[in-house]
Biopython code that builds the backbone (N, CA, C, O; Angstrom):
import numpy as np
from Bio.PDB.StructureBuilder import StructureBuilder

atoms = [
    (1, "MET", "N", (6.730, -4.383, -35.452)),
    (1, "MET", "CA", (8.271, -4.769, -35.100)),
    (1, "MET", "C", (7.561, -4.843, -33.444)),
    (1, "MET", "O", (6.821, -3.976, -32.980)),
    (2, "PRO", "N", (7.928, -5.885, -32.852)),
    (2, "PRO", "CA", (7.532, -5.515, -31.439)),
    (2, "PRO", "C", (8.094, -4.787, -30.216)),
    (2, "PRO", "O", (9.274, -4.994, -29.932)),
    (3, "LYS", "N", (7.292, -3.869, -29.387)),
    (3, "LYS", "CA", (8.100, -2.759, -27.914)),
    (3, "LYS", "C", (8.104, -3.242, -26.930)),
    (3, "LYS", "O", (7.788, -4.432, -26.916)),
    (4, "LEU", "N", (8.382, -2.718, -25.906)),
    (4, "LEU", "CA", (8.609, -2.796, -25.254)),
    (4, "LEU", "C", (7.666, -1.739, -24.162)),
    (4, "LEU", "O", (7.788, -0.515, -24.140)),
    (5, "LEU", "N", (6.901, -2.388, -23.454)),
    (5, "LEU", "CA", (5.986, -1.174, -22.805)),
    (5, "LEU", "C", (6.309, -1.135, -21.671)),
    (5, "LEU", "O", (6.576, 0.032, -21.382)),
    (6, "LEU", "N", (6.465, -1.948, -20.653)),
    (6, "LEU", "CA", (6.331, -2.615, -19.268)),
    (6, "LEU", "C", (7.550, -3.528, -18.918)),
    (6, "LEU", "O", (7.384, -4.742, -19.036)),
    (7, "ASN", "N", (9.257, -2.858, -18.328)),
    (7, "ASN", "CA", (10.111, -3.575, -17.984)),
    (7, "ASN", "C", (9.540, -4.238, -16.580)),
    (7, "ASN", "O", (9.764, -3.577, -15.566)),
    (8, "LEU", "N", (8.835, -5.462, -16.431)),
    (8, "LEU", "CA", (8.236, -5.819, -15.344)),
    (8, "LEU", "C", (9.084, -6.182, -13.785)),
    (8, "LEU", "O", (8.772, -6.823, -12.782)),
    (9, "ARG", "N", (10.443, -5.301, -14.264)),
    (9, "ARG", "CA", (11.235, -6.211, -12.415)),
    (9, "ARG", "C", (11.106, -4.317, -11.776)),
    (9, "ARG", "O", (11.113, -3.097, -11.942)),
    (10, "ASN", "N", (10.987, -5.664, -10.885)),
    (10, "ASN", "CA", (10.082, -4.457, -9.309)),
    (10, "ASN", "C", (8.548, -4.011, -9.627)),
    (10, "ASN", "O", (7.959, -3.123, -9.011)),
    (11, "VAL", "N", (8.070, -4.685, -10.562)),
    (11, "VAL", "CA", (6.489, -4.467, -10.372)),
    (11, "VAL", "C", (5.993, -5.138, -9.865)),
    (11, "VAL", "O", (6.545, -6.232, -9.743)),
    (12, "THR", "N", (4.175, -4.872, -9.023)),
    (12, "THR", "CA", (4.217, -6.233, -8.908)),
    (12, "THR", "C", (3.010, -6.852, -9.730)),
    (12, "THR", "O", (2.536, -6.369, -10.758)),
    (13, "GLU", "N", (2.506, -8.276, -8.941)),
    (13, "GLU", "CA", (2.394, -8.668, -10.358)),
    (13, "GLU", "C", (0.452, -7.985, -10.309)),
    (13, "GLU", "O", (0.094, -7.863, -11.481)),
    (14, "ASP", "N", (-0.436, -7.670, -9.554)),
    (14, "ASP", "CA", (-1.550, -6.747, -9.714)),
    (14, "ASP", "C", (-1.268, -5.411, -10.635)),
    (14, "ASP", "O", (-2.086, -4.748, -11.272)),
    (15, "GLU", "N", (0.191, -5.224, -10.496)),
    (15, "GLU", "CA", (-0.014, -3.470, -11.060)),
    (15, "GLU", "C", (0.134, -4.486, -12.905)),
    (15, "GLU", "O", (-0.390, -3.930, -13.871)),
    (16, "ALA", "N", (0.917, -6.000, -13.146)),
    (16, "ALA", "CA", (1.015, -6.248, -14.390)),
    (16, "ALA", "C", (-0.147, -6.336, -15.097)),
    (16, "ALA", "O", (-0.473, -5.840, -16.175)),
    (17, "HIS", "N", (-0.802, -7.138, -14.225)),
    (17, "HIS", "CA", (-2.283, -7.758, -14.637)),
    (17, "HIS", "C", (-3.118, -6.378, -15.038)),
    (17, "HIS", "O", (-3.654, -6.376, -16.147)),
    (18, "GLU", "N", (-3.258, -5.183, -14.178)),
    (18, "GLU", "CA", (-3.855, -4.086, -14.539)),
    (18, "GLU", "C", (-3.417, -3.688, -15.836)),
    (18, "GLU", "O", (-4.081, -3.288, -16.791)),
    (19, "VAL", "N", (-2.416, -3.831, -15.736)),
    (19, "VAL", "CA", (-1.966, -3.103, -17.055)),
    (19, "VAL", "C", (-2.023, -3.425, -18.536)),
    (19, "VAL", "O", (-1.922, -2.554, -19.399)),
    (20, "ALA", "N", (-2.251, -5.200, -18.888)),
    (20, "ALA", "CA", (-2.688, -5.972, -19.370)),
    (20, "ALA", "C", (-4.014, -5.880, -19.817)),
    (20, "ALA", "O", (-4.479, -5.987, -20.952)),
    (21, "GLU", "N", (-4.741, -5.581, -18.324)),
    (21, "GLU", "CA", (-5.589, -5.697, -18.975)),
    (21, "GLU", "C", (-6.411, -3.669, -19.396)),
    (21, "GLU", "O", (-7.382, -3.433, -20.115)),
    (22, "LEU", "N", (-5.882, -3.040, -18.926)),
    (22, "LEU", "CA", (-5.813, -1.796, -20.248)),
    (22, "LEU", "C", (-5.284, -1.924, -21.151)),
    (22, "LEU", "O", (-5.579, -0.934, -21.820)),
    (23, "MET", "N", (-4.642, -2.514, -21.690)),
    (23, "MET", "CA", (-4.395, -2.736, -22.988)),
    (23, "MET", "C", (-5.021, -3.106, -24.047)),
    (23, "MET", "O", (-5.094, -2.743, -25.222)),
    (24, "SER", "N", (-5.727, -4.401, -22.976)),
    (24, "SER", "CA", (-7.094, -5.261, -23.869)),
    (24, "SER", "C", (-8.000, -4.245, -23.450)),
    (24, "SER", "O", (-8.675, -4.563, -24.429)),
    (25, "GLU", "N", (-8.749, -3.204, -22.861)),
    (25, "GLU", "CA", (-9.669, -2.989, -22.846)),
    (25, "GLU", "C", (-9.522, -1.727, -24.470)),
    (25, "GLU", "O", (-10.499, -1.414, -25.150)),
    (26, "HIS", "N", (-8.680, -1.439, -24.622)),
    (26, "HIS", "CA", (-8.278, -0.802, -25.303)),
    (26, "HIS", "C", (-7.728, -1.193, -26.773)),
    (26, "HIS", "O", (-6.995, -0.541, -27.517)),
    (27, "GLY", "N", (-8.047, -1.884, -26.871)),
    (27, "GLY", "CA", (-7.580, -2.753, -28.385)),
    (27, "GLY", "C", (-5.992, -2.461, -28.723)),
    (27, "GLY", "O", (-5.654, -2.465, -29.907)),
    (28, "ILE", "N", (-5.167, -2.247, -27.857)),
    (28, "ILE", "CA", (-4.083, -2.447, -28.089)),
    (28, "ILE", "C", (-3.473, -4.033, -27.780)),
    (28, "ILE", "O", (-3.324, -4.495, -26.648)),
    (29, "GLU", "N", (-3.211, -4.632, -28.856)),
    (29, "GLU", "CA", (-2.651, -5.922, -28.621)),
    (29, "GLU", "C", (-1.239, -5.763, -27.832)),
    (29, "GLU", "O", (-0.541, -4.755, -27.716)),
    (30, "HIS", "N", (-1.040, -7.062, -27.331)),
    (30, "HIS", "CA", (0.024, -7.193, -26.450)),
    (30, "HIS", "C", (1.077, -8.503, -26.102)),
    (30, "HIS", "O", (0.782, -9.465, -26.810)),
    (31, "TYR", "N", (1.739, -8.660, -25.577)),
    (31, "TYR", "CA", (1.648, -9.842, -25.063)),
    (31, "TYR", "C", (2.268, -9.831, -23.924)),
    (31, "TYR", "O", (2.295, -8.773, -23.295)),
    (32, "ALA", "N", (2.799, -10.807, -23.490)),
    (32, "ALA", "CA", (3.742, -10.156, -21.382)),
    (32, "ALA", "C", (5.339, -12.096, -21.708)),
    (32, "ALA", "O", (5.192, -13.312, -21.827)),
    (33, "THR", "N", (6.533, -11.137, -21.694)),
    (33, "THR", "CA", (7.233, -12.775, -21.303)),
    (33, "THR", "C", (7.397, -12.493, -19.833)),
    (33, "THR", "O", (7.451, -11.375, -19.319)),
    (34, "PRO", "N", (7.457, -13.484, -19.318)),
    (34, "PRO", "CA", (7.835, -14.210, -18.279)),
    (34, "PRO", "C", (9.537, -13.736, -17.215)),
    (34, "PRO", "O", (10.526, -13.899, -17.930)),
    (35, "PRO", "N", (9.830, -13.324, -16.030)),
    (35, "PRO", "CA", (11.432, -13.444, -16.074)),
    (35, "PRO", "C", (11.935, -14.354, -16.519)),
    (35, "PRO", "O", (11.362, -15.256, -17.129)),
    (36, "GLY", "N", (13.537, -14.233, -16.198)),
    (36, "GLY", "CA", (14.335, -15.509, -16.720)),
    (36, "GLY", "C", (14.561, -15.884, -15.717)),
    (36, "GLY", "O", (14.519, -15.390, -14.591)),
    (37, "PRO", "N", (14.935, -17.220, -16.281)),
    (37, "PRO", "CA", (15.056, -18.150, -14.500)),
    (37, "PRO", "C", (16.281, -18.127, -13.533)),
    (37, "PRO", "O", (16.370, -18.958, -12.629)),
    (38, "PHE", "N", (17.402, -16.978, -13.774)),
    (38, "PHE", "CA", (18.402, -16.984, -12.608)),
    (38, "PHE", "C", (17.890, -15.360, -12.583)),
    (38, "PHE", "O", (18.723, -14.552, -12.173)),
    (39, "GLY", "N", (16.642, -14.880, -12.975)),
    (39, "GLY", "CA", (16.971, -13.822, -12.886)),
    (39, "GLY", "C", (17.578, -12.417, -13.693)),
    (39, "GLY", "O", (17.447, -11.301, -13.191)),
    (40, "ILE", "N", (18.043, -12.573, -14.596)),
    (40, "ILE", "CA", (19.472, -11.804, -15.105)),
    (40, "ILE", "C", (17.691, -11.057, -16.382)),
    (40, "ILE", "O", (18.149, -10.030, -16.883)),
    (41, "THR", "N", (16.868, -11.149, -16.675)),
    (41, "THR", "CA", (16.486, -10.885, -17.439)),
    (41, "THR", "C", (14.821, -10.928, -17.218)),
    (41, "THR", "O", (14.046, -11.838, -17.510)),
    (42, "ALA", "N", (14.454, -9.201, -16.399)),
    (42, "ALA", "CA", (12.711, -9.322, -15.212)),
    (42, "ALA", "C", (11.505, -9.922, -15.884)),
    (42, "ALA", "O", (10.530, -10.481, -15.381)),
    (43, "GLY", "N", (12.020, -9.492, -18.066)),
    (43, "GLY", "CA", (10.567, -10.082, -18.353)),
    (43, "GLY", "C", (9.682, -9.079, -18.555)),
    (43, "GLY", "O", (9.995, -8.041, -17.971)),
    (44, "GLY", "N", (8.535, -9.033, -19.279)),
    (44, "GLY", "CA", (7.999, -7.034, -19.308)),
    (44, "GLY", "C", (7.109, -7.565, -20.151)),
    (44, "GLY", "O", (7.088, -8.726, -20.560)),
    (45, "ILE", "N", (6.114, -6.384, -20.492)),
    (45, "ILE", "CA", (4.927, -6.371, -21.155)),
    (45, "ILE", "C", (4.862, -5.322, -22.119)),
    (45, "ILE", "O", (4.773, -4.113, -21.905)),
    (46, "TRP", "N", (4.942, -6.224, -23.738)),
    (46, "TRP", "CA", (5.019, -6.193, -25.213)),
    (46, "TRP", "C", (4.068, -5.595, -26.198)),
    (46, "TRP", "O", (2.968, -6.100, -26.420)),
    (47, "LEU", "N", (4.571, -4.343, -26.876)),
    (47, "LEU", "CA", (3.341, -4.369, -28.045)),
    (47, "LEU", "C", (3.296, -4.994, -29.693)),
    (47, "LEU", "O", (3.593, -4.241, -30.620)),
    (48, "LYS", "N", (2.974, -6.153, -29.896)),
    (48, "LYS", "CA", (2.865, -6.547, -31.066)),
    (48, "LYS", "C", (3.315, -5.219, -32.351)),
    (48, "LYS", "O", (4.097, -5.360, -33.291)),
    (49, "ASP", "N", (2.447, -3.862, -31.940)),
    (49, "ASP", "CA", (2.487, -3.105, -33.115)),
    (49, "ASP", "C", (2.935, -1.717, -32.261)),
    (49, "ASP", "O", (2.348, -0.932, -31.517)),
    (50, "ALA", "N", (4.544, -1.882, -32.878)),
    (50, "ALA", "CA", (4.787, -0.409, -32.328)),
    (50, "ALA", "C", (4.350, 1.038, -32.749)),
    (50, "ALA", "O", (4.361, 2.058, -32.061)),
    (51, "ASP", "N", (4.082, 0.921, -33.653)),
    (51, "ASP", "CA", (2.872, 1.817, -33.675)),
    (51, "ASP", "C", (1.798, 2.854, -32.922)),
    (51, "ASP", "O", (1.510, 4.050, -32.973)),
    (52, "ASP", "N", (1.427, 1.785, -32.269)),
    (52, "ASP", "CA", (0.181, 1.403, -30.927)),
    (52, "ASP", "C", (0.858, 2.242, -29.500)),
    (52, "ASP", "O", (0.093, 2.431, -28.554)),
    (53, "PHE", "N", (2.141, 2.669, -29.413)),
    (53, "PHE", "CA", (3.156, 2.767, -28.707)),
    (53, "PHE", "C", (2.843, 4.348, -27.921)),
    (53, "PHE", "O", (2.838, 4.749, -26.757)),
    (54, "PRO", "N", (2.642, 4.841, -29.022)),
    (54, "PRO", "CA", (2.463, 6.808, -28.437)),
    (54, "PRO", "C", (1.012, 6.657, -27.327)),
    (54, "PRO", "O", (0.655, 7.230, -26.297)),
    (55, "ARG", "N", (0.404, 5.448, -28.285)),
    (55, "ARG", "CA", (-1.585, 5.708, -27.339)),
    (55, "ARG", "C", (-1.132, 5.136, -26.004)),
    (55, "ARG", "O", (-1.150, 5.595, -24.861)),
    (56, "ALA", "N", (-0.685, 3.887, -26.568)),
    (56, "ALA", "CA", (-0.066, 3.206, -24.990)),
    (56, "ALA", "C", (0.490, 3.301, -24.129)),
    (56, "ALA", "O", (0.559, 2.524, -23.177)),
    (57, "ARG", "N", (1.280, 4.815, -24.385)),
    (57, "ARG", "CA", (1.780, 5.325, -23.737)),
    (57, "ARG", "C", (1.541, 6.437, -23.138)),
    (57, "ARG", "O", (2.119, 6.876, -22.144)),
    (58, "ALA", "N", (0.636, 6.937, -23.766)),
    (58, "ALA", "CA", (-0.306, 7.680, -22.897)),
    (58, "ALA", "C", (-1.413, 7.256, -22.250)),
    (58, "ALA", "O", (-1.738, 7.981, -21.309)),
    (59, "LEU", "N", (-2.154, 6.234, -22.469)),
    (59, "LEU", "CA", (-2.645, 5.908, -21.088)),
    (59, "LEU", "C", (-1.677, 4.959, -20.218)),
    (59, "LEU", "O", (-2.343, 4.331, -19.395)),
    (60, "MET", "N", (-0.436, 4.698, -20.164)),
    (60, "MET", "CA", (0.485, 4.722, -18.985)),
    (60, "MET", "C", (0.367, 5.257, -18.239)),
    (60, "MET", "O", (-0.125, 4.891, -17.171)),
    (61, "ASP", "N", (0.869, 6.591, -18.573)),
    (61, "ASP", "CA", (1.155, 7.646, -17.997)),
    (61, "ASP", "C", (-0.087, 8.030, -17.108)),
    (61, "ASP", "O", (-0.012, 8.139, -15.884)),
    (62, "ASP", "N", (-1.331, 8.242, -17.898)),
    (62, "ASP", "CA", (-2.448, 8.285, -16.881)),
    (62, "ASP", "C", (-3.145, 7.232, -16.243)),
    (62, "ASP", "O", (-4.197, 7.596, -15.717)),
    (63, "TYR", "N", (-2.778, 5.647, -16.100)),
    (63, "TYR", "CA", (-2.929, 5.364, -15.354)),
    (63, "TYR", "C", (-1.933, 4.725, -14.142)),
    (63, "TYR", "O", (-1.978, 3.772, -13.364)),
    (64, "GLN", "N", (-0.769, 6.119, -14.541)),
    (64, "GLN", "CA", (0.085, 5.332, -13.383)),
    (64, "GLN", "C", (0.059, 6.594, -12.754)),
    (64, "GLN", "O", (1.018, 7.023, -12.113)),
    (65, "ALA", "N", (-0.460, 6.894, -12.831)),
    (65, "ALA", "CA", (-0.592, 8.544, -12.208)),
    (65, "ALA", "C", (-1.725, 8.030, -10.946)),
    (65, "ALA", "O", (-1.671, 8.150, -9.722)),
    (66, "GLU", "N", (-2.687, 7.451, -11.800)),
    (66, "GLU", "CA", (-3.810, 6.998, -11.097)),
    (66, "GLU", "C", (-3.316, 6.480, -9.579)),
    (66, "GLU", "O", (-3.516, 6.899, -8.438)),
    (67, "ARG", "N", (-2.639, 5.462, -10.095)),
    (67, "ARG", "CA", (-1.908, 4.428, -9.009)),
    (67, "ARG", "C", (-1.232, 4.536, -8.300)),
    (67, "ARG", "O", (-0.985, 3.636, -7.496)),
    (68, "SER", "N", (-0.467, 6.041, -8.300)),
    (68, "SER", "CA", (0.665, 6.517, -7.955)),
    (68, "SER", "C", (-0.073, 7.310, -6.106)),
    (68, "SER", "O", (0.232, 7.260, -4.915)),
    (69, "ARG", "N", (-1.443, 8.135, -7.242)),
    (69, "ARG", "CA", (-2.209, 8.603, -5.939)),
    (69, "ARG", "C", (-3.114, 7.256, -5.268)),
    (69, "ARG", "O", (-3.055, 7.142, -4.044)),
    (70, "ARG", "N", (-3.834, 6.376, -5.939)),
    (70, "ARG", "CA", (-4.306, 5.571, -4.939)),
    (70, "ARG", "C", (-3.294, 4.752, -3.810)),
    (70, "ARG", "O", (-3.841, 4.318, -2.796)),
    (71, "VAL", "N", (-1.946, 4.564, -3.979)),
    (71, "VAL", "CA", (-1.471, 3.962, -2.727)),
    (71, "VAL", "C", (-1.207, 5.031, -2.367)),
    (71, "VAL", "O", (-1.777, 5.293, -1.308)),
    (72, "ARG", "N", (-0.384, 6.084, -2.872)),
    (72, "ARG", "CA", (-0.037, 7.210, -0.914)),
    (72, "ARG", "C", (-1.720, 7.057, -0.662)),
    (72, "ARG", "O", (-1.467, 6.236, 0.220)),
    (73, "ALA", "N", (-2.472, 7.086, -0.655)),
    (73, "ALA", "CA", (-3.866, 7.618, -0.262)),
    (73, "ALA", "C", (-3.722, 5.902, 0.362)),
    (73, "ALA", "O", (-3.975, 5.920, 1.567)),
    (74, "GLU", "N", (-3.525, 5.051, 0.067)),
    (74, "GLU", "CA", (-3.817, 3.493, 1.019)),
    (74, "GLU", "C", (-2.691, 3.438, 1.936)),
    (74, "GLU", "O", (-2.908, 2.920, 3.031)),
    (75, "LEU", "N", (-1.491, 3.894, 1.677)),
    (75, "LEU", "CA", (-0.865, 3.973, 2.733)),
    (75, "LEU", "C", (-0.634, 5.125, 3.961)),
    (75, "LEU", "O", (-0.225, 4.914, 5.103)),
    (76, "GLU", "N", (-0.977, 6.234, 3.427)),
    (76, "GLU", "CA", (-2.011, 6.929, 4.393)),
    (76, "GLU", "C", (-2.356, 6.778, 5.375)),
    (76, "GLU", "O", (-1.864, 6.976, 6.486)),
    (77, "GLN", "N", (-3.482, 6.311, 4.946)),
    (77, "GLN", "CA", (-4.963, 5.789, 5.608)),
    (77, "GLN", "C", (-4.368, 4.606, 6.395)),
    (77, "GLN", "O", (-4.908, 4.133, 7.396)),
    (78, "ALA", "N", (-2.987, 4.080, 5.758)),
    (78, "ALA", "CA", (-2.637, 2.773, 7.301)),
    (78, "ALA", "C", (-1.256, 3.552, 8.108)),
    (78, "ALA", "O", (-0.725, 3.096, 9.121)),
    (79, "ARG", "N", (-0.821, 4.868, 7.369)),
    (79, "ARG", "CA", (-1.019, 5.161, 8.692)),
    (79, "ARG", "C", (-1.330, 6.306, 9.753)),
    (79, "ARG", "O", (-0.667, 7.072, 10.453)),
    (80, "LYS", "N", (-3.012, 5.965, 9.457)),
    (80, "LYS", "CA", (-3.530, 6.715, 10.690)),
    (80, "LYS", "C", (-4.132, 6.075, 11.154)),
    (80, "LYS", "O", (-4.957, 6.526, 11.949)),
    (81, "GLU", "N", (-4.056, 4.807, 10.933)),
    (81, "GLU", "CA", (-4.811, 3.357, 12.001)),
    (81, "GLU", "C", (-3.777, 2.790, 12.143)),
    (81, "GLU", "O", (-4.155, 1.666, 12.474)),
    (82, "GLY", "N", (-1.920, 2.759, 12.115)),
    (82, "GLY", "CA", (-1.198, 2.000, 12.476)),
    (82, "GLY", "C", (-1.013, 1.166, 11.917)),
    (82, "GLY", "O", (-0.716, 0.140, 12.530)),
    (83, "ARG", "N", (-1.079, 1.141, 10.574)),
    (83, "ARG", "CA", (-0.892, -0.364, 10.385)),
    (83, "ARG", "C", (-0.118, -0.250, 8.960)),
    (83, "ARG", "O", (-0.241, -0.881, 7.910)),
    (84, "ALA", "N", (0.937, 1.078, 9.459)),
    (84, "ALA", "CA", (2.046, 0.605, 8.146)),
    (84, "ALA", "C", (3.423, -0.107, 8.671)),
    (84, "ALA", "O", (3.733, -0.158, 9.861)),
    (85, "GLU", "N", (4.073, -0.561, 7.775)),
    (85, "GLU", "CA", (5.674, -0.914, 8.335)),
    (85, "GLU", "C", (6.414, 0.414, 8.958)),
    (85, "GLU", "O", (6.213, 1.557, 8.548)),
    (86, "THR", "N", (7.045, 0.162, 9.710)),
    (86, "THR", "CA", (7.944, 1.135, 10.267)),
    (86, "THR", "C", (8.990, 0.029, 10.623)),
    (86, "THR", "O", (8.805, -1.152, 10.917)),
    (87, "PHE", "N", (10.389, 0.911, 10.486)),
    (87, "PHE", "CA", (11.124, 0.079, 11.293)),
    (87, "PHE", "C", (10.872, -0.547, 12.789)),
    (87, "PHE", "O", (11.492, -1.543, 13.162)),
    (88, "TRP", "N", (9.861, 0.156, 13.654)),
    (88, "TRP", "CA", (9.509, -0.761, 14.905)),
    (88, "TRP", "C", (8.567, -1.958, 15.313)),
    (88, "TRP", "O", (8.545, -2.822, 16.190)),
    (89, "THR", "N", (7.873, -1.610, 14.334)),
    (89, "THR", "CA", (7.206, -3.311, 13.917)),
    (89, "THR", "C", (8.114, -4.418, 12.990)),
    (89, "THR", "O", (8.200, -5.644, 13.057)),
    (90, "THR", "N", (8.764, -3.392, 12.078)),
    (90, "THR", "CA", (9.431, -4.968, 11.488)),
    (90, "THR", "C", (10.124, -5.000, 13.000)),
    (90, "THR", "O", (9.332, -5.526, 13.782)),
    (91, "LEU", "N", (11.335, -4.608, 13.638)),
    (91, "LEU", "CA", (12.294, -5.004, 14.458)),
    (91, "LEU", "C", (11.321, -5.830, 15.621)),
    (91, "LEU", "O", (11.701, -6.954, 15.948)),
    (92, "ARG", "N", (10.217, -5.339, 16.170)),
    (92, "ARG", "CA", (9.555, -6.553, 16.731)),
    (92, "ARG", "C", (9.093, -7.666, 16.089)),
    (92, "ARG", "O", (9.410, -8.737, 16.607)),
    (93, "ARG", "N", (8.066, -7.715, 14.557)),
    (93, "ARG", "CA", (7.928, -9.018, 14.405)),
    (93, "ARG", "C", (8.856, -9.907, 13.839)),
    (93, "ARG", "O", (8.487, -11.048, 13.562)),
    (94, "HIS", "N", (10.797, -9.294, 13.488)),
    (94, "HIS", "CA", (12.069, -10.007, 12.975)),
    (94, "HIS", "C", (12.694, -9.241, 14.058)),
    (94, "HIS", "O", (12.792, -8.037, 14.291)),
    (95, "PRO", "N", (13.008, -10.097, 14.532)),
    (95, "PRO", "CA", (14.226, -9.157, 15.340)),
    (95, "PRO", "C", (15.235, -10.076, 14.919)),
    (95, "PRO", "O", (16.323, -9.504, 14.971)),
    (96, "VAL", "N", (15.318, -11.003, 14.608)),
    (96, "VAL", "CA", (16.724, -11.429, 14.032)),
    (96, "VAL", "C", (16.709, -11.547, 12.824)),
    (96, "VAL", "O", (17.843, -11.870, 12.471)),
    (97, "ARG", "N", (15.913, -11.448, 11.822)),
    (97, "ARG", "CA", (16.397, -10.822, 10.732)),
    (97, "ARG", "C", (17.232, -9.386, 11.076)),
    (97, "ARG", "O", (18.425, -9.093, 10.985)),
    (98, "THR", "N", (15.896, -8.545, 11.564)),
    (98, "THR", "CA", (16.746, -7.414, 11.685)),
    (98, "THR", "C", (17.899, -7.081, 12.179)),
    (98, "THR", "O", (18.359, -5.945, 12.293)),
    (99, "ALA", "N", (18.343, -8.026, 12.459)),
    (99, "ALA", "CA", (19.501, -7.442, 13.968)),
    (99, "ALA", "C", (20.702, -8.308, 12.847)),
    (99, "ALA", "O", (21.802, -7.772, 12.709)),
    (100, "ILE", "N", (20.449, -9.460, 12.191)),
    (100, "ILE", "CA", (21.102, -9.865, 10.701)),
    (100, "ILE", "C", (21.779, -8.673, 9.314)),
    (100, "ILE", "O", (22.820, -8.524, 8.673)),
    (101, "TYR", "N", (19.943, -7.823, 9.461)),
    (101, "TYR", "CA", (20.218, -6.408, 8.106)),
    (101, "TYR", "C", (21.479, -5.807, 9.215)),
    (101, "TYR", "O", (22.656, -5.711, 8.868)),
    (102, "LEU", "N", (21.103, -5.535, 10.224)),
    (102, "LEU", "CA", (21.794, -3.890, 10.875)),
    (102, "LEU", "C", (23.501, -4.320, 11.023)),
    (102, "LEU", "O", (24.261, -3.373, 10.822)),
    (103, "ALA", "N", (24.080, -5.504, 11.316)),
    (103, "ALA", "CA", (24.753, -5.700, 11.367)),
    (103, "ALA", "C", (25.484, -6.092, 10.766)),
    (103, "ALA", "O", (26.581, -5.827, 11.257)),
    (104, "VAL", "N", (25.616, -6.981, 9.325)),
    (104, "VAL", "CA", (25.318, -6.417, 7.880)),
    (104, "VAL", "C", (25.874, -5.277, 7.958)),
    (104, "VAL", "O", (27.008, -4.986, 8.339)),
    (105, "ALA", "N", (24.776, -4.435, 7.467)),
    (105, "ALA", "CA", (25.379, -3.366, 7.452)),
    (105, "ALA", "C", (26.269, -1.970, 7.981)),
    (105, "ALA", "O", (26.739, -1.064, 7.293)),
    (106, "VAL", "N", (26.301, -2.134, 9.224)),
    (106, "VAL", "CA", (27.981, -2.648, 9.948)),
    (106, "VAL", "C", (28.726, -2.168, 9.844)),
    (106, "VAL", "O", (29.304, -1.128, 10.162)),
    (107, "PHE", "N", (28.828, -3.787, 8.827)),
    (107, "PHE", "CA", (30.340, -4.550, 8.469)),
    (107, "PHE", "C", (30.910, -3.306, 7.367)),
    (107, "PHE", "O", (31.866, -2.531, 7.348)),
    (108, "ILE", "N", (29.506, -3.666, 6.305)),
    (108, "ILE", "CA", (29.652, -3.656, 5.600)),
    (108, "ILE", "C", (30.505, -1.439, 5.318)),
    (108, "ILE", "O", (30.930, -0.848, 4.326)),
    (109, "LEU", "N", (30.337, -1.039, 6.767)),
    (109, "LEU", "CA", (30.348, 0.474, 6.559)),
    (109, "LEU", "C", (31.974, 0.164, 7.252)),
    (109, "LEU", "O", (32.963, 0.862, 7.029)),
    (110, "MET", "N", (31.942, -0.783, 7.930)),
    (110, "MET", "CA", (33.558, -0.263, 8.792)),
    (110, "MET", "C", (34.513, -0.817, 7.633)),
    (110, "MET", "O", (35.712, -0.587, 7.787)),
    (111, "ILE", "N", (34.005, -1.729, 6.154)),
    (111, "ILE", "CA", (34.894, -2.031, 5.879)),
    (111, "ILE", "C", (35.250, -0.423, 5.082)),
    (111, "ILE", "O", (36.223, 0.285, 5.339)),
    (112, "PHE", "N", (34.009, -0.087, 3.935)),
    (112, "PHE", "CA", (33.996, 1.226, 3.765)),
    (112, "PHE", "C", (34.981, 2.216, 4.047)),
    (112, "PHE", "O", (35.814, 2.782, 3.340)),
    (113, "PHE", "N", (34.643, 2.293, 5.403)),
    (113, "PHE", "CA", (35.758, 3.481, 6.786)),
    (113, "PHE", "C", (37.115, 3.105, 6.772)),
    (113, "PHE", "O", (37.953, 3.978, 6.544)),
    (114, "ALA", "N", (37.600, 1.497, 7.060)),
    (114, "ALA", "CA", (38.563, 1.570, 7.349)),
    (114, "ALA", "C", (39.447, 1.733, 7.134)),
    (114, "ALA", "O", (40.232, 1.801, 8.081)),
    (115, "PRO", "N", (40.079, 1.953, 5.462)),
    (115, "PRO", "CA", (41.081, 2.713, 5.078)),
    (115, "PRO", "C", (41.300, 4.760, 5.638)),
    (115, "PRO", "O", (42.258, 5.500, 5.861)),
    (116, "VAL", "N", (39.757, 4.896, 5.637)),
    (116, "VAL", "CA", (40.191, 6.215, 6.111)),
    (116, "VAL", "C", (40.893, 6.850, 7.793)),
    (116, "VAL", "O", (41.708, 7.727, 8.082)),
    (117, "ILE", "N", (39.721, 5.455, 8.935)),
    (117, "ILE", "CA", (40.698, 5.768, 9.661)),
    (117, "ILE", "C", (41.562, 5.344, 9.808)),
    (117, "ILE", "O", (42.254, 5.966, 10.614)),
    (118, "GLN", "N", (42.191, 4.102, 9.245)),
    (118, "GLN", "CA", (43.791, 3.913, 9.268)),
    (118, "GLN", "C", (44.748, 4.356, 8.766)),
    (118, "GLN", "O", (45.853, 3.812, 8.764)),
    (119, "LEU", "N", (44.343, 5.874, 8.044)),
    (119, "LEU", "CA", (44.718, 6.547, 7.813)),
    (119, "LEU", "C", (45.095, 8.253, 8.603)),
    (119, "LEU", "O", (45.949, 9.123, 8.431)),
    (120, "GLY", "N", (43.659, 8.014, 9.695)),
    (120, "GLY", "CA", (44.596, 8.713, 10.698)),
    (120, "GLY", "C", (44.912, 9.064, 11.658)),
    (120, "GLY", "O", (44.789, 10.038, 12.401)),
    (121, "ASP", "N", (45.757, 7.347, 11.557)),
    (121, "ASP", "CA", (46.313, 7.358, 12.844)),
    (121, "ASP", "C", (47.644, 7.040, 12.453)),
    (121, "ASP", "O", (48.183, 5.990, 12.802)),
    (122, "TRP", "N", (48.394, 8.205, 11.493)),
    (122, "TRP", "CA", (49.188, 8.220, 11.402)),
    (122, "TRP", "C", (50.199, 9.398, 11.790)),
    (122, "TRP", "O", (51.405, 9.268, 11.585)),
]
sb = StructureBuilder()
sb.init_structure("model")
sb.init_model(0)
sb.init_chain("A")
sb.init_seg("    ")
for serial, (resi, resn, name, xyz) in enumerate(atoms, 1):
    if name == "N":
        sb.init_residue(resn, " ", resi, " ")
    sb.init_atom(name, np.array(xyz, "f"), 0.0, 1.0, " ", f" {name:<3s}", serial, name[0])
structure = sb.get_structure()
């Protein structure tokens, strides 16, 4: 019976590809399901045989630890070189979009705190 190894929600394409390659390299039969048409389902990487899950999970744990170290090192290198995305670089690159996002955030906060402010006026 198939067993879900990796839900593809918030997983980058390259990570999904690397996981599929990792399973193939170790002879673990798997298949991928695509995301649903309206974003209801995210898709996933499934193992054909649930008995392979412990071995696949161990491989995934090692892979994710290595990927985490690699991505953090890349981010640190980007920060040192000044290439890392910050609020200010986003504001310079996309001023209108950033202003809209900030306005929406302030509006939501105003709605959230409006009852508290009105009670304080009594």
